[in-house]
N, C-alpha and C positions, 0 to 999 in steps of 0.2 A: 818809381815801388808800384805804379801804376798799370793795369791791363786791364782790356777787357773783358778779363776772365774777373778781375778783383769785384766789378763793377757791378756781372750777373751773381758771382756770392752773395754779394752785403745785401745787394738793391732788395732778394723777393725777404731776406729771410730778412730788413731791416718793417718791409710793412706785416710780419707774423711780431712782431717784438710788437712793433706803435699798435698790433690788434688787441695781444694778449695785456702791451701797460692797461692802455683805457681801461677794462674793465675790472686786473686785480693787480695790475705790478705789476714788477718782476719781466718785465722786457732784457733791461737788460742781461738776460737770462740767456738769452738768443744773442741781440748784436753785438754784445762782446765778443763774444767767440768767433759768429761772424766775423767779428775783423781781423780775427786773429786767420782763426782760415782761411780766412786771405793771405794770410803774412807781413801783415804790417805788424812790428814793430810795437810789445807793450806795450808803451807810453802814447806811441805814436794809434795804437786801436783806442783806449780809453781815450784821449782825446778827440780824436776821433767819432766814436759814438759818441762822446759825450755831446758834439753840435745835433747830431742826430737826432737825438736822440732830446735836446732842447726844441724841437722844432719840432716834433711826435710833441712832446710835452706840453704844449704852448695851447697847441689847436685842443687834444685835448681839454685841459686847465678851461678851454677858452668855449666850448661847450657848456663843461656843466655849474658855469655861475650863467651862461646862459640859463641852464634849468634848473638856474638856484637852487646848486646844492653847496652851494659855497660860501657858507657862512665868514664876510672878508675881515668884521668886524675882529674876529678871532682867528684869525688866520697870520689876522697882519706881526703880530707878536710875533707865531712859528715863525714868519719870512725871517723876520729878521736875523733870529736864530740858528735857522735853518744855514742862511748864509753864512756866520760868525762860524757853525758847522763848516759847509762845504769850502771857505777858503782853506780852513785849515787842515780836513784832510787830501786836498789836494796837493799844496802844496807835500805833506810830507810825503803822498805818493811821488813822490818825483824824486826825495831822497831817500826811504826805506824799502829795505823788502817784504814788499807784502806777504811773506809765506809766514809771519807770523800772527798776521794778524788771520788767514786763509784760516788754519790747524783751532785757533781760538771758537772759528765759526763751524767746526765741524761739530762739535760739545754744544753749540746753543742751539741749533738747524733741528734733530730730532726735542727738543723740547718743546718746540715752536709748535712742530710739525704732531706731537703730541696733544699739544694743544689745539687745531685747528679739526683734529678727529670727534675733539670730546663735547665741538664747542656742537648741537643742536644745528643753528640760525649764530650766522651775525646779528644780526640783530638785536640791538640791544632788552633785554626782558630785566631787570636790575634796577633799580630803580638811580634815577642821574646825580652824580656827582655838583655840588656847589658849582659857578661857574670862574669862584678864584681859583676854584682845586682844581675846574678842567682842564682853566687854562691851561693853568705852571705846567700838568702835565703833558702838557700838547704842546706845550714850546721846549722843555726838558726832552721828548720823544722829537724834536721838527731840531735839535741841537745835536741828539745823538746817533738819526740817522743820518739826518746831515753832513753828519763828521763821515765817517762811513762811509755813504753817495759820493763825501768826493776822494777820498780815500781808492776804494775802488769800487760802487756803487751796484754789479748785478744785483736781482731779490731786493733792494732797498723801500720802489716804490711798497708791495709785499708787506715789507717788514711793518712801513708807518696805519698801512689799512689791519693789520691786527693789532700794532700799539692804543691805532685810536679808538676803537673797537674794546680793546681787551681791558686796556689799565686807565683809554680817560673815559672808556661808556659814550663812546658820539653811534647812536646808528649811521650804521653800516653807508648810507649815500649821499649823508654827511664825512664822516669818516674819508669816504673817497674821494672827494668834495676838495678840503683840506688835503687832501694827499701830495692832490696834484697839484694846487699850490704850492703846498712846500718841496715837492718832485722839481716844478718846474723851475723855482729859486735857485736850489742848488744843483741843480740841470747846469744851467746862466753859470755861475758862481762861476765851475769847475772850468765848465771848457773854455772862459776864463782867464784865466787858471795858463793853463794847457797852453793857450792861446802866445801866449806871451812868451810861454818859452820855450812858442815854435812847437807841440807836437798834434798839431794837426794836420790831416788832412783833406782841406778848407772844397774843392770838385768832389770830392770819394765823400767827404759829413754832409755838402747838400744836396746832393745829390740823390742819395739816402734816404739821408731827412722828409722829402716829398713821397719815397714810399713807404716812411716812419708813421709821415699826416693822413695818408691815406688812410692805415691801419688804427692811426687809430680813431681816424668819423665813423669808423665801421667797425672799433671795438667801443667807443659810448653810443655809437644807437644800440646796441645789443646788451648792455650793460640796463640803459632803461629799460630792460623788459623785468626788470626784478632777477632775471633767475641766477637768485639766490647759490641754487647748487651746484648751481655752474660756477658759480665764484669757485666758491669752496673748494671743487676739484682740480679748474683748476691754479689755483693757490698748490696744493698738494702739488698738480704736475712739477709748480715750480719749481715750489724746494726739493721733490726729485734728483728735476733736474739742475741743481743746484750746490748737490747734496753730494752726490755722482761725479759732477767736476771740481771741485774744492779736494778728491781724496786720491783722484786722478791726476791734480798741479801737483800736490804735498805729498803724497807717495807713489808716484808712477813715473811723474812725465819728467 
């Protein structure tokens, strides 16, 4: 199944995916298509992508935590919810046709893009919610996006940032930090389910994961520069790529 060309296609694209994911999420929009472009069957592509993504996200999470961007007290309930959501979604992925879910996303993505374009900055100017309400909204977000991430995945990091800033009203730095902790949980949970079911190319996943880690380290450094406009442009680009990809998969492929 694996050849030199497989590694030459996947590894450079995983470096780019790690870079994009560390800044604004959505690295899976690059990494999953890369695995499929290399000729891996769908479930193997998803499982292998989860392994490499988990490696990159773990490093990004550690970097964000070290920089003080993660509120671990508020993140723990989110991690538990994300674990439950990702485990459920991953098992559904192995049983169901994902085309129904992809079609539904075609209606959701334009709304998300409109919100991003309308928002002048991801830094929250509205009054913060009470601690209890904020945590509750974070937990609901973690479970919902965890379910999606386990089932399919691409764009999950971007959706987390948008929901945590837009609904839970977290500042961008806090939202990105919490999103990384949630994303790491969903990746590890999902890859565990796929490993148990024998749907992971381990050697490719680990090798590509090292490239993803390198991209993540560079991405975190760029994010620390607080380039909010860059983050917004990357998110819009990610949403556009995701939409085009879904249209192709649902109506052309």
